Every structure is written in C-alpha cells, then in structure tokens.
C-alpha positions as a LaTeX table, in Angstrom:
\begin{tabular}{lrrr}
\hline
Residue & $x$ (\AA) & $y$ (\AA) & $z$ (\AA) \\
\hline
Unk1 & 87.94 & 57.11 & 153.05 \\
Unk2 & 88.97 & 55.21 & 149.89 \\
Unk3 & 87.98 & 56.75 & 146.53 \\
Unk4 & 86.02 & 54.54 & 144.19 \\
Unk5 & 87.48 & 53.70 & 140.75 \\
Unk6 & 84.67 & 55.61 & 139.00 \\
Unk7 & 85.48 & 58.79 & 140.94 \\
Unk8 & 89.19 & 58.40 & 140.20 \\
Unk9 & 88.35 & 58.18 & 136.49 \\
Unk10 & 86.50 & 61.51 & 136.67 \\
Unk11 & 89.33 & 63.37 & 138.41 \\
Unk12 & 91.35 & 64.14 & 135.19 \\
Unk13 & 88.21 & 65.37 & 133.43 \\
Unk14 & 87.29 & 67.65 & 136.37 \\
Unk15 & 90.83 & 69.04 & 136.50 \\
Unk16 & 90.79 & 69.71 & 132.74 \\
Unk17 & 87.43 & 71.55 & 132.86 \\
Unk18 & 88.49 & 73.52 & 135.94 \\
Unk19 & 91.76 & 74.56 & 134.31 \\
Unk20 & 89.96 & 75.71 & 131.14 \\
Unk21 & 87.44 & 77.74 & 133.14 \\
Unk22 & 90.19 & 79.31 & 135.24 \\
Unk23 & 92.06 & 80.56 & 132.15 \\
Unk24 & 89.06 & 81.74 & 130.11 \\
Unk25 & 89.26 & 85.25 & 131.54 \\
Unk26 & 92.84 & 85.57 & 130.23 \\
Unk27 & 91.91 & 84.86 & 126.60 \\
Unk28 & 92.40 & 88.04 & 124.61 \\
Unk29 & 89.93 & 89.02 & 121.93 \\
Unk30 & 91.56 & 89.48 & 118.51 \\
Unk31 & 92.16 & 93.09 & 117.52 \\
Unk32 & 89.76 & 94.54 & 114.94 \\
Unk33 & 90.94 & 94.90 & 111.36 \\
Unk34 & 93.38 & 97.70 & 110.64 \\
Unk35 & 91.90 & 101.15 & 109.99 \\
Unk36 & 94.19 & 103.55 & 108.09 \\
Unk37 & 94.08 & 107.31 & 107.54 \\
Unk38 & 95.04 & 106.83 & 103.91 \\
Unk39 & 94.41 & 106.91 & 101.00 \\
Unk40 & 91.71 & 109.59 & 101.14 \\
Unk41 & 92.29 & 113.21 & 102.14 \\
Unk42 & 89.83 & 112.94 & 105.06 \\
Unk43 & 91.35 & 111.88 & 108.38 \\
Unk44 & 89.32 & 109.29 & 110.28 \\
Unk45 & 88.28 & 109.68 & 113.91 \\
Unk46 & 89.99 & 106.38 & 114.85 \\
Unk47 & 93.22 & 106.14 & 116.84 \\
Unk48 & 95.69 & 103.25 & 117.02 \\
Unk49 & 94.86 & 100.63 & 119.64 \\
Unk50 & 97.06 & 100.54 & 122.76 \\
Unk51 & 99.81 & 97.96 & 122.41 \\
Unk52 & 100.20 & 98.44 & 118.64 \\
Unk53 & 102.26 & 100.63 & 116.31 \\
Unk54 & 101.03 & 101.49 & 112.83 \\
Unk55 & 102.90 & 102.73 & 109.76 \\
Unk56 & 101.36 & 104.03 & 106.52 \\
Unk57 & 103.12 & 105.04 & 103.32 \\
Unk58 & 102.87 & 105.21 & 99.57 \\
Unk59 & 103.59 & 106.89 & 96.25 \\
Unk60 & 101.72 & 109.70 & 94.46 \\
Unk61 & 102.10 & 111.11 & 90.96 \\
Unk62 & 100.39 & 114.45 & 90.36 \\
Unk63 & 100.05 & 117.37 & 87.99 \\
Unk64 & 99.18 & 120.88 & 89.19 \\
Unk65 & 99.10 & 124.01 & 87.00 \\
Unk66 & 101.32 & 122.31 & 84.45 \\
Unk67 & 103.90 & 121.19 & 87.01 \\
Unk68 & 104.55 & 117.46 & 87.47 \\
Unk69 & 105.42 & 115.94 & 90.82 \\
Unk70 & 106.38 & 112.52 & 92.20 \\
Unk71 & 106.22 & 111.82 & 95.95 \\
Unk72 & 107.83 & 108.64 & 97.25 \\
Unk73 & 107.40 & 107.62 & 100.87 \\
Unk74 & 104.53 & 109.53 & 102.49 \\
Unk75 & 105.51 & 107.74 & 105.69 \\
Unk76 & 103.25 & 108.26 & 108.71 \\
Unk77 & 104.02 & 106.44 & 111.97 \\
Unk78 & 101.21 & 106.33 & 114.54 \\
Unk79 & 101.93 & 105.41 & 118.17 \\
Unk80 & 99.22 & 105.14 & 120.87 \\
Unk81 & 99.35 & 107.63 & 123.74 \\
Unk82 & 96.55 & 106.15 & 125.83 \\
Unk83 & 93.21 & 104.56 & 125.00 \\
Unk84 & 91.89 & 107.63 & 123.15 \\
Unk85 & 94.97 & 109.37 & 121.75 \\
Unk86 & 97.98 & 108.81 & 119.51 \\
Unk87 & 101.20 & 110.52 & 118.49 \\
Unk88 & 101.80 & 110.99 & 114.77 \\
Unk89 & 105.19 & 111.30 & 113.06 \\
Unk90 & 105.01 & 112.19 & 109.36 \\
Unk91 & 108.42 & 111.67 & 107.75 \\
Unk92 & 106.78 & 112.48 & 104.44 \\
Unk93 & 108.35 & 111.95 & 101.09 \\
Unk94 & 111.25 & 112.29 & 98.73 \\
Unk95 & 109.75 & 114.58 & 96.10 \\
Unk96 & 110.73 & 115.24 & 92.49 \\
Unk97 & 109.18 & 118.38 & 90.95 \\
Unk98 & 109.40 & 119.46 & 87.32 \\
Unk99 & 108.54 & 123.09 & 86.64 \\
Unk100 & 109.13 & 124.74 & 83.25 \\
Unk101 & 111.99 & 122.37 & 82.47 \\
Unk102 & 113.57 & 122.83 & 85.92 \\
Unk103 & 113.87 & 119.75 & 88.13 \\
Unk104 & 113.96 & 120.06 & 91.90 \\
Unk105 & 114.25 & 117.11 & 94.25 \\
Unk106 & 114.68 & 116.44 & 97.92 \\
Unk107 & 112.93 & 115.49 & 101.13 \\
Unk108 & 109.90 & 117.38 & 102.38 \\
Unk109 & 109.65 & 118.76 & 105.92 \\
Unk110 & 108.76 & 116.30 & 108.67 \\
Unk111 & 105.61 & 116.88 & 110.73 \\
Unk112 & 104.78 & 115.87 & 114.30 \\
Unk113 & 101.32 & 115.90 & 115.85 \\
Unk114 & 98.63 & 114.14 & 117.81 \\
Unk115 & 95.07 & 112.90 & 117.43 \\
Unk116 & 92.61 & 112.73 & 120.34 \\
Unk117 & 89.16 & 111.12 & 120.29 \\
Unk118 & 86.60 & 113.33 & 122.03 \\
Unk119 & 83.30 & 111.57 & 121.29 \\
Unk120 & 82.93 & 107.89 & 120.44 \\
Unk121 & 79.59 & 106.23 & 119.73 \\
Unk122 & 79.15 & 102.50 & 119.11 \\
Unk123 & 75.60 & 102.75 & 117.75 \\
Unk124 & 74.35 & 104.69 & 114.73 \\
Unk125 & 73.41 & 108.24 & 115.67 \\
Unk126 & 73.02 & 111.74 & 114.30 \\
Unk127 & 75.73 & 112.71 & 116.78 \\
Unk128 & 79.06 & 111.91 & 115.09 \\
Unk129 & 82.26 & 110.46 & 116.42 \\
Unk130 & 84.58 & 113.42 & 116.97 \\
Unk131 & 88.37 & 113.73 & 117.06 \\
Unk132 & 90.78 & 116.63 & 116.90 \\
Unk133 & 94.22 & 116.66 & 115.30 \\
Unk134 & 97.02 & 119.14 & 115.89 \\
Unk135 & 100.34 & 119.06 & 114.06 \\
Unk136 & 103.11 & 121.19 & 112.70 \\
Unk137 & 105.79 & 120.84 & 110.07 \\
Unk138 & 109.42 & 121.50 & 110.99 \\
Unk139 & 112.01 & 123.04 & 108.61 \\
Unk140 & 114.01 & 119.86 & 108.04 \\
Unk141 & 113.51 & 119.32 & 104.32 \\
Unk142 & 115.39 & 120.37 & 101.23 \\
Unk143 & 115.42 & 124.15 & 100.88 \\
Unk144 & 113.84 & 123.91 & 97.40 \\
Unk145 & 111.10 & 121.54 & 98.58 \\
Unk146 & 110.43 & 122.41 & 102.23 \\
Unk147 & 110.01 & 125.69 & 104.08 \\
Unk148 & 112.23 & 127.62 & 106.48 \\
Unk149 & 109.60 & 127.96 & 109.23 \\
Unk150 & 107.11 & 125.78 & 111.10 \\
Unk151 & 103.62 & 125.53 & 109.61 \\
Unk152 & 100.94 & 124.50 & 112.15 \\
Unk153 & 97.64 & 122.83 & 111.27 \\
Unk154 & 94.53 & 121.93 & 113.28 \\
Unk155 & 91.83 & 119.52 & 112.09 \\
Unk156 & 88.36 & 118.62 & 113.30 \\
Unk157 & 87.42 & 115.09 & 112.22 \\
Unk158 & 83.80 & 113.85 & 112.23 \\
Unk159 & 82.49 & 110.38 & 111.46 \\
Unk160 & 79.04 & 108.81 & 111.09 \\
Unk161 & 78.15 & 105.11 & 110.65 \\
Unk162 & 75.26 & 105.36 & 108.21 \\
Unk163 & 74.54 & 101.64 & 107.96 \\
Unk164 & 76.28 & 98.33 & 108.43 \\
Unk165 & 78.34 & 98.95 & 105.27 \\
Unk166 & 78.24 & 102.71 & 104.71 \\
Unk167 & 80.09 & 105.44 & 106.62 \\
Unk168 & 80.61 & 109.17 & 106.19 \\
Unk169 & 83.64 & 111.15 & 107.28 \\
Unk170 & 84.27 & 114.90 & 107.20 \\
Unk171 & 87.12 & 117.24 & 108.11 \\
Unk172 & 87.45 & 120.96 & 108.72 \\
Unk173 & 91.09 & 122.10 & 108.58 \\
Unk174 & 92.95 & 125.30 & 109.39 \\
Unk175 & 96.61 & 125.91 & 108.56 \\
Unk176 & 98.79 & 128.93 & 109.22 \\
Unk177 & 101.15 & 128.65 & 106.29 \\
Unk178 & 104.11 & 130.63 & 105.07 \\
Unk179 & 105.25 & 131.26 & 101.51 \\
Unk180 & 108.09 & 133.56 & 100.44 \\
Unk181 & 108.15 & 135.04 & 103.94 \\
Unk182 & 104.42 & 135.84 & 103.95 \\
Unk183 & 102.07 & 134.24 & 106.50 \\
Unk184 & 98.41 & 133.63 & 105.70 \\
Unk185 & 95.52 & 131.39 & 106.78 \\
Unk186 & 94.44 & 128.45 & 104.67 \\
Unk187 & 91.15 & 126.58 & 105.18 \\
Unk188 & 90.16 & 123.15 & 103.95 \\
Unk189 & 87.05 & 120.97 & 104.10 \\
Unk190 & 86.26 & 117.46 & 102.96 \\
Unk191 & 83.57 & 114.77 & 102.87 \\
Unk192 & 84.28 & 111.09 & 102.21 \\
Unk193 & 81.66 & 108.37 & 101.70 \\
Unk194 & 83.05 & 104.93 & 102.47 \\
Unk195 & 81.56 & 101.54 & 101.57 \\
Unk196 & 82.41 & 98.00 & 102.61 \\
Unk197 & 82.11 & 96.13 & 99.32 \\
Unk198 & 83.20 & 92.79 & 100.77 \\
Unk199 & 84.65 & 91.90 & 104.20 \\
Unk200 & 88.12 & 92.52 & 102.71 \\
Unk201 & 87.50 & 95.22 & 100.09 \\
Unk202 & 86.53 & 98.83 & 100.84 \\
Unk203 & 85.91 & 101.76 & 98.55 \\
Unk204 & 85.37 & 105.51 & 98.91 \\
Unk205 & 84.18 & 108.55 & 96.99 \\
Unk206 & 85.39 & 111.91 & 98.25 \\
Unk207 & 85.30 & 115.64 & 97.70 \\
Unk208 & 87.83 & 118.01 & 99.25 \\
Unk209 & 88.69 & 121.63 & 98.75 \\
Unk210 & 91.18 & 124.20 & 99.98 \\
Unk211 & 91.41 & 127.95 & 99.76 \\
Unk212 & 94.03 & 129.30 & 97.38 \\
Unk213 & 97.44 & 127.72 & 98.07 \\
Unk214 & 99.06 & 131.13 & 97.57 \\
Unk215 & 97.74 & 134.70 & 97.79 \\
Unk216 & 96.13 & 135.72 & 94.51 \\
Unk217 & 95.66 & 132.15 & 93.23 \\
Unk218 & 92.40 & 130.23 & 92.76 \\
Unk219 & 91.09 & 127.70 & 95.27 \\
Unk220 & 91.14 & 124.00 & 94.39 \\
Unk221 & 88.28 & 121.51 & 94.59 \\
Unk222 & 89.03 & 117.85 & 93.99 \\
Unk223 & 86.88 & 114.79 & 93.46 \\
Unk224 & 88.60 & 111.48 & 94.02 \\
Unk225 & 87.87 & 107.78 & 94.53 \\
Unk226 & 89.83 & 104.78 & 95.68 \\
Unk227 & 89.85 & 101.39 & 97.34 \\
Unk228 & 91.60 & 99.50 & 100.11 \\
Unk229 & 92.17 & 95.76 & 100.30 \\
Unk230 & 92.74 & 94.07 & 103.68 \\
Unk231 & 95.32 & 91.29 & 103.64 \\
Unk232 & 94.70 & 89.81 & 107.06 \\
Unk233 & 93.96 & 91.86 & 110.16 \\
Unk234 & 97.13 & 93.98 & 110.15 \\
Unk235 & 97.99 & 94.67 & 106.51 \\
Unk236 & 96.21 & 96.81 & 103.92 \\
Unk237 & 97.02 & 98.00 & 100.39 \\
Unk238 & 95.26 & 100.91 & 98.68 \\
Unk239 & 94.94 & 102.92 & 95.47 \\
Unk240 & 93.38 & 106.28 & 94.61 \\
Unk241 & 92.87 & 108.73 & 91.75 \\
Unk242 & 91.38 & 112.21 & 91.57 \\
Unk243 & 91.12 & 115.42 & 89.58 \\
Unk244 & 90.48 & 119.11 & 90.14 \\
Unk245 & 86.86 & 119.90 & 89.31 \\
Unk246 & 87.47 & 123.60 & 88.70 \\
Unk247 & 86.59 & 124.56 & 85.11 \\
Unk248 & 89.54 & 124.62 & 82.77 \\
Unk249 & 91.83 & 122.80 & 85.18 \\
Unk250 & 93.74 & 119.70 & 84.10 \\
Unk251 & 95.20 & 118.94 & 87.54 \\
Unk252 & 95.08 & 115.33 & 88.70 \\
Unk253 & 96.76 & 112.77 & 90.95 \\
Unk254 & 97.07 & 108.98 & 91.19 \\
Unk255 & 98.73 & 106.91 & 93.86 \\
Unk256 & 98.93 & 103.72 & 95.84 \\
Unk257 & 100.08 & 102.74 & 99.30 \\
Unk258 & 100.50 & 100.23 & 102.09 \\
Unk259 & 99.55 & 100.23 & 105.78 \\
Unk260 & 100.92 & 97.84 & 108.42 \\
Unk261 & 100.22 & 97.33 & 112.13 \\
Unk262 & 102.52 & 95.58 & 114.61 \\
\hline
\end{tabular}
C-alpha cells in the first residue's frame, strides 16, 4: 500500500525519537565531586569509585619539641578494589629534619593498606557510615628517617551527615610501633567538623590526639583548621594549619596539597 507524503515526512522524526529513547539507558551519570582524605588527620569513610584512580599529595612544614621538619610529597595513590573497597599506596615524603644543628634528610618508609566500607547510609541518621582501614609501613626509607621494621596500623572511621552542609568525621587508631628496637602500642583519636561554605569551597575544624610518641614522653593534642577548593569535579587544592594545645608547647604545622582523580 503506498505511503502518503505526510507519513513519509514523519518517518525521520520517528526514527530520531526512537534512536534517542533506545540510547537513553546508556547515558552515564557524571561522577560526584572528588572526595579526598587530606588535608585533615581524620580519614573519611569514602572509597574511590570503581573505574577511577586517585592521587593525593602535598607539603608540610612543622615544628615539634624544638625540631624543624619539612615533608615534600606525601603521595597517596588510591585504587578501587570493588564497589566498597580500595587499595592504598602511600609513597610518603622526602623529609628534611633539623635537630640541634644536625640535618637529616631522606625518604620515609612506604606504606601499603586498604580501606573497606562496612556501613553506608544515604539519609541522615544517628547510625554513622563506617569504614575500616588496615595498613603497614615497610622498611624502605632512609635509615635516619625511616625504621628497620614494619609498623602496622588499624583505623576505625566513622562519619555522620549532620545537615545539608555540615558533616562530622571521627577516627579511632591503633598502631604497633617500634623505636630503638622497642615495640609499644600507640593510640590515636580524632574528630573533624566539615562545612560546605560554597559548592566549591569546603572548610573544617578538627581536634586529634595521640598517646606519647615514645615511652616516657607526653601525649600530643592538636587543634587544626583548613580548607579545600574544588577546581572541577576531579581536582582539588587544600591548605591547613594547626598547633599543639598542650600547655607550654610551641609545636605547630602548616601545609598545602593537591588531589586529582582520573
């Protein structure tokens, strides 16, 4: 049966609409903005999305008990290992330490670990998001900067979405460290309040503390603050500054960094 001219005119339009509808299910949603584990001390509960690789690094200048230190690099590479886990490779930094007129420099030990998300909640709740991290250093650094044995660490990371713009993160850490051939346990805790100031600018205020870094020394408690600026969906720059709140201490640190996702 012959097709009328009006029907023939509609055929291209029908084919165009049909083609668009047939391909709609293949349209991928854009990935959410990059979430980094720096610059605060508190590790987030987030893992890298499958199909992406993320690198984070920076520079820190610090003073502790009269000793000055510069750390350049702080490189952390995060690779997904499934939808709820990632592998973490910390190549760390080239460090320059000045102690009583003596200068020591070299690379720190590398560290390898993983992060696994156990509980993930999309809505606000008293029940937090929960992740665990396990890692260990390896004796690969300069003998004056690194250590001669592995030093394992385990972390419990918690996260709450308090409101549309406010979030709270907390960590409980345990490390089995070695110093001068002596092994001892070291505990650490932290709490970080994050705020979305604008869609691109974030800020945080944080407290973190650790038991004495060496037997017989005092514990450290730091208060720090910082900000991160998103430059597109896969690039972020940050800055931070903090000081030891223990009475009589003049310890401090300042630093900045960059995070990139591919």
